[in-house]
N, C-alpha and C positions, 0 to 999 in steps of 0.2 A: 700933878704926879703920875702920871700916864705918859705925858710927855719924858719926864725924866726918866723913868722905867725906859723908856724907847729908846734914850738917847743913852743910857748907860749901858740896855743891852745892844746896841750898835759898836757902840766901843769895846764891848767884850768879844764879840766880830770880830771886828778892826783885827783885835789884839792875837784871837786863835787863827785867823789867818794867815799869818805873820811864821807858823809853826806849821808843822806838819799834820795834816788833817787825814783822820782813819777813813780808807774806803768802806770797809761792812764793819759795822758796828751792829753789836747783839745786847737786845734787853732779857733779863730774867722782871720781868712787871710782877714784883711781890708787895704783898703790904694792901689788897682792897679790901679784906674781910676785916682786919687789924682796925683800918681808916673808918669802915663802917660801925665798930663797936667803940670806937673814939670819938667820933661825932655822933650816935646812940645812932644809929639809922638799921633798916634792912639791908643784911649782907649784898642783895642783889644791888643797892643804890650806891657799895661803894665798886662793885663791879663795875657799874655805868660809869662813874666817877673816872676808874681807871682809864676806860675805853676815850675816853674823853683826854685827858694828859697824853695817851697815845696818839692821837689826832695832833696835838702841838708840838710831841717830841720829834714826831716825824716831819712838821714842817721846819723846826728848829735846823734838822739833820741836814736837809736841800739844805736849807740856805747857808750852811756851813759847807759844804759841799759834799757829805756824805754821798757816797751812791747806791750801796744797799745796808738797808736794815735788814733785820731779821727780832723778832720779837716771840716771846716763848710766852702764849695767848693760854694757853689751857693742855695739860698732862693728861696722857693716859689713866695714870694715878688719880687723878681729881673726879673719876667715875668713880673712887669710892665714898666721895661725898653721898650726903644726903640727896635723898632722889629729888625735894625740894629743890636745893641748888642746882644740882645738875640741872633739871631739868630748867629753872627760870636761867641759867648760865646761857641754854643752848636759844632760846627764847630771845635774849639778850643780845646774844652774836648773831642769830638771824635779823635781828631789826638792827643792828649796826651794820651790816655786809648790806644791807637795802638803802640806809644814810649814803653810804658809801660809794653806790648808783645815781642816788639823788644829787650829791655832790662831785658829782663828775668831772664840772668844771674844774675843781681844784686839783683832782686825780689828774685828767689833762696839762694842768697847766704847770703843774712838777713835775708830768712825763713821770708819774711814776705806775710801775709794773707789778700788779698786786699777783702773789702767789702763797695758795694756803700750802704748808708740809705737812704730812703726818696721814693715819690711817682713818679717812675723809668716809669711808665706808660705815664707819661704826653712826655716825653721826645721822642725827635726823633728817628725812628726804627734803623736807621745808630749809633746813638751814644748809646740806649740800647745793639743792637750786639756786641759794641765795649766792652759795661760794662761787658757784661756777656762770654765772649772769656775769659776776664783779672780775672773773680772773679774764673772763672770757671780752669785758668790755675795756680793759688795759692791757690788753696782749700786747697790743703793737707800740705801747708807749716803751723809750728805751733810756731816758736819761738818769732812774733811778729804778730802783728795785724792791718793794715790802716784802719781805718773807715771814708769815702769820704763821707760826707751828701752831698747830688746834688737832686734839688728837695726838699728841708726839710724845716720844720718847728718846733720848739717842739710841738706848741700847735697842729699842725695838728699831731706829731707822738702818741700825747696823744688819741686824738680822733680816729687814729684808731684803736690804744689801748682797747678804752672801746668800742667800737664797736664789734669786736673780740669777749669781754668778752660775752657783750648781746646776739651774733650769739653762744656762745659757752651754755650761760642759754638756749637760744630758742631751740637748738638741744640737752639738756640732758645731754653735757657732763660736765657741772659746775651744782651745787648749787648755791642759793642765796649767805650760808656758807662762799663759796671757794673765794667770791671775798673780794680778800685785797690790801692793798698796796703792801703789797710782790707781789701777779699775778698781778696787774697791773705792777709793773717793769719789770716782767720776761713776758710781754707780748708788752713789747718795742723793738723798733730796737736794740736797743743795750742789752737784754735779759740775755745772761750769765755771761756779761763783765761786770768789776766792775766799778764804776762812776770815772770820773774823777777825780783824785788828783788834778789837778793844769789845769786852763782854762785860756789862755793869748789870748788878743784881743792886736793884732796891730794897729796903726793909732793913738792912743791916745785918739779915743775915748770909752767913760765909761760907756757900757751897752749891754748885753748878746745879742741883738737883736734876741730871740725868739732862740736860740741855746741850746737842752740839757736842759730845765730849770728841768727837774723833775730829773734827773741824777746828776745837778751841784748844789745841795743844800749846800753840806758840803765841796765843792770844794774851794781853794783857788784861787779865782781872780785877775789876776794881767794885767796892762794896761800901755802896752809898747808905748812910745811916738814915735814909727819908723812907718813909711809905709813898707806894706807886703816884696815886690822886695825888700826890705832895710833890712830888719830883717837879723841879723848877727850872728853868735857863739856865741858874746860876749854880744846880747841882751839874747837869747836863758840860755847863762852863769849868767846872774842876776836876770833872771825869778825863776832858778833853786834855787839861794841863798834864794831869798825870801822865795820859799817854806821851804828850811832847816831852815830859823828863826823860821820859824811858826809852822813847824812840829810838837813839842811838843803837842803846843794849839792842834793842828787838831786830831793828834790823840787820845789825850783824850776826845776832844766831841764823836769824832767816837764811841771808846771804851764805855762810857755813854750810847751812843744812840744803840749799838749794846745791851747792858745788859736790854736796858730798852724793847728793843721788844720781843713780845709775840713768842713764835714757836708753829706754826701750828699744827694741831693731823696728825697723819701717814696717818688717810685712803685721810685726804683732800686733804694732798702734792700729792696719788697718782695719785688723777684727776686732780689736779694744772698740775702735768708733763703732763698728759696724753696729758690736751686741750694746752698748750705749745706744746709741738712736734708736734700737727695737726697743729695749728697756723702758726710754723716756715714752715711744710710739705706744706702746702695750700702756700705759699709768694711763695717759692723757685718754684713750679710745674710753679704759675704764671706768675712768672717772667720768667722761661723758657718761655712759651708758645708764651708768648708778643714779645721776643728777636726775636723768629723762624719764626715771620709773613713778 
């Protein structure tokens, strides 16, 4: 039976590779709690099963040639859940990040650089330390990128970017004419990365739940009617097929948008790049100092 599965997966992979493969795929990993209720286990075990699905899905995406995977792991709004569940999630996340360190061989083989996007300062010190170690150990990997959105909402991300632009204006690093849609995009957590081509939400829910709202304006949205821990290669296959079916229309829209965008002056671009570099360096120094406390 395993041989049949491997052969059918290999055939499906070949079929997908004959068409357009999204460079950036984002996942809203929804349904862990419902899965736990479905199989009558503790909620935390549903979340643990979801982490295992993430590892498998990452490998499938890398095998298909996806360059960037972004996952919605923990919303800022999740802090409103019960203290027991939140504490359990923090402990589980710390455990899983350290597991990634132990599985360094897999990370290096895949060439994955791991980034954590969100208000990391709100997380427990132990988890911050684990995140720092994982990000540091994988920072020289360039084949692919895994963004883990943790303590994140899109509105908070946009507000943070706006405050940093205001700071740049006050410090004289920027002038008012520099503040553009493009500069705000470059100040977001996803900065130099391409926007997601495909956003997949599991569990059958049909909403974005404050995830990558700025970046996903031209993404294809696919809502898979399966709980995240039960998400399989064939669910991913169906999502990619939908992307390939719509690829021509998506490309036409993006090409038209690119033609309409105005190019900034070279002098303004230099100031913008200097401001972006300064913001990124400040974020990294702040994160490292908090993790070392």
